N, C-alpha and C positions, 0 to 999 in steps of 0.2 A: 504494500500500500504506500503510495507516494505521500510525501509530507505536504499538506496544503500551505499556501502562503498566508492565508487568513483563517483565524478561528473565530466564529461567531457563537457567543454563549447567550442563551435565552432561558432564564428560569420562568416558570409559569405556575399559577395557582388559580384554578377555577375561572379561566378566561377562554373557555372553549369557543365562545361566540366570536372572539376577536382573532383567534389563531389563524384561520384561513387567510384573512387579509394580510396579516403580518408575514406568514410564511410564503405566500405567493409573491409578495413584494421582494423577498430575498431571493427566492429560487428563480425568478425571472430576470435578475440583474444580468447585464452583459459581462460583468466580471464573474468568473465561474470557479476560480481556484481557491475554494474555501471549504471548510467543514462547518457543519451546523450542529452544535451541541444543545439539545433541548432537554431541560431538566423539569420534569413533572414533580412539583413539590407537594405530593400527596393530595392532588386535586380530587374533589368528590363529584365533579360534573363529568362531562364526556370528553375531557381533555385527553385521557389515555388513548381512546379510540381514534381521536383526530390525529394525534402525534404518530401513532402506529401506522395509520393509513398513509400519511405523508412519507414515513420512513420506508415503507414498502416500495415506493415509486422513485426514491432518490437515494443513491448510495452515499451521498455526502452527509446525510443526517444520522446522528446518533441520539438515541433517546435514553435518558437516565430517569429512573422512577424511584421516588422516595415513598416509603410506607408511612413515614411520620413527617409532618410538616417541619422543615428546618429553617425557613425564612430566606429572604432574598440574599442576605450577606453570606450565609453558609453555602447557599446554592451557587453563588458567583465564585466563591473560593474553590468549590469543587470543580466548577467549569474551568477555572484557571489551571488546576492540577491536570485536568484531562486534555486541555488544549495543546495542539502541536504546532500551530502556525507561528510565523515570525511576527505577525501582527494580530492583535486581539481586539475584539469588539463585543461589548456587553450591551445587549439590546433588551427592549421591553416587549412582551408578547401582545400588548394592546395597541402598539404603535406600528407604523409601517414606513418602509423606505420608498423614495422616489427613484425613478429610473436613472441609472448611470452613476449613482452616488458612490458605490463601492469602487468602481473603476477610477473615478476622479480622485478619491481619497488615497487609494493605494498608489496611483501614479504620482501624486504629490509627494508622498512619503518615500517612494523609491527614488525620485529625482533629487530629494534633499535629505540625505541621511542624518543631518544634524538635528532635525526637528523631532521632538519626542512623540507628537501626535498631530492628527489633522482633524479639523472640525468644519462645520458648515452652517448655513442658515437653516431655520426650521419653520414649520407651519404648525400652529396650534389648531386642533379641530375640537370645537365645543360640541360635545355629544348632545347636550340638551337642546341647544339652539340650532345645531347643524351648521354653524358658521365656521369658516376657516379664517384664521388670522395669520398673515405672513409676518415673520419676524426676522428681518435681516440684521446680522450682527454689526456689519459696517455698510450702511446703505449706499455709500458712494463708491465702494470698491467694485472693480470690473474684472480684474484678473486675479488668479490665485496669489496669495501672499505668504511669505515666510516671515513672521513677525519676531523680532528679537525681544528679549525681556523688556528693554527700554521702550520699544514700540508698543508692547502690550500695555504697559503702564500708561503711555500717552493716549492710547485709544480708549482705555477704561475711563480715564479722567476727562477726555475731551469729547468722546463719541459714545460713552456708556457701553463700550464693548464688554462682552462677557462670554463665558464658555459653557454651553449646555452639555452636560456629561453625556446625554443621550446621543449627541452628534459626534462623539470623539472615537476615532480609530487610532489605537496606540501601539507603539512598538513593544514587543515582549521585553526588550532590554530595559524599558522605562518602568515596567511593572516590577522587574527584578530589582531595580534601584530604589523605587519608592514604596513597594509593597502594594497592598490593596487598600481601598477606601476604609476609613475607620467606622465600624458599625455603631460606635457610641454617638456619632454625629447624625445618625438616622437619615432624614430626608435631605440633609445638606452635605452628606458625605461625599458624593460624586462632585458636587459643586466645589467644595473645598479642595478635594484631591486634584482636580484638573486645573483650577486656578493657581494652586500652589506650584504645579509643574510649569504652567505657562509663564508665571512670574519669574521662575528660576531659569528656564531654558528656552522660552519662546514657544511658538505654536504655528502650525500651518493652517491657513484659513482659505476655504473655498467659498467665494461669493455666489453661492447657488443654494437653492432649497433642496436639501437631501433627505429630510426626515419630516414626517407628519406625526405629531404627538397628540394623542387623544386625551382630552381633559374630561374626566367624569368623577363621580363621587366615590368610586370603588378604589381609586389609586392609593398607594401607600402614602404618597406626598399629600394628597388631599385630606386624608384622615388625620394627619399630624397638623396640617394648617388649620383645620377646623377646631382643633384643641389648642387654644392659645397658651394655656399653661404648659402643655407639653412642648410646643414650639419654642417658647421662651426658655425652657429647660435645655433644649438642644443648643440654642444660642450660647447659654452659659457654659455648657460643656466645651464648646469650641474656644471660648474666651479663657477658660481654665487651662485648656491645653496650650494655648499660645502664651499664657503667662508663666508657664514652666520654663526654667532656665535653659533646659536642653532644646527648647523650641524657639529660642529668640531669633535665630536666623530666618525662620519662616515668618515670625512676627514682623521682622524688618521688611520682608518682601511685601506683606500686606499693608504695612504702614505707609507705603508709597502711594497707595490708592485709597479710595473711599468705599471699597467693596464691603468692609465690615462695619461701616458707620451705623447702619440700622440695628445691627445686632448689639453693638456696644452701647448704643443709645438706650436700648431696652433694659440694659443693666448698668446705667451710667453711675449710679451711686456705688455699686460694687467696684466698677472699673476705676473710679476716682481713688480708691484705696490701693490701686496697682499702678504705680508710676509708669511701668513699662507699656501700659495700654493707653496712656494719654495721647500719643500720636494718632490713635484710631479715632478718638473723640474730636480731635482738631481737624481731621481731614473729612470735611463734609462734602457730599456730592454737589457738583456744580449744577445750577439750574440751567436747563436747556432753553436756548433762545428760540422764540417763535419765528418761524421763517415767513 
């Protein structure tokens, strides 16, 4: 069995109604040198039969079945252990890819070995209203860009650039260097993980829509956001992490931007007792000028 260039890992739990759209969007990509690792995290709906049916018709698919629900972080870690590709992509089973994304992302990474990962613009699909909202990360960009850490900071501050974890295809070597996202940070773990790397090493950016992200009340992120106390606790966990002496280099990276201002503002009295966090309070987001 030849080693695939890309490994795509998708944990899923009770999303059988979304799986065909997700899987079809991947299997019909013009880039074909990938393996697709599907982890059924003890679903109780028809997920098992949907996955097995797809696996019968495409040899690139491997199905892993849990008898006990282990959660998204454990499932992703298992996927990383099983993955064989030089590039890794962790995707969600309720979202879908747009044509050509995999080829464009891998081409950018292959052409520029110094960048740790590539990202793209995304579209939000509001399931309740059936509306689609296009979200370009750098609205004025035309061609693919390799952004240095300094340019990442500049675009965050001036253009409100950000890195959606769902849109990131990453080198295996970067995962080996940085590890996996911290599960203590729950719904912001991917956000923190990819911004940390972008601020340290830069990022490849594709000015094209490559992903459609489905927004609905069943998502892991939505559940946390609805619980304001829990979300605030997640923010505090991140600030506690950054306040630790061994994480000061990472804190310095984020202090160059206003990314963490909303989080530190939510815990401003606690942060005031931590002088190392004061730069985060001082770095407010710039107001966007009306065009």
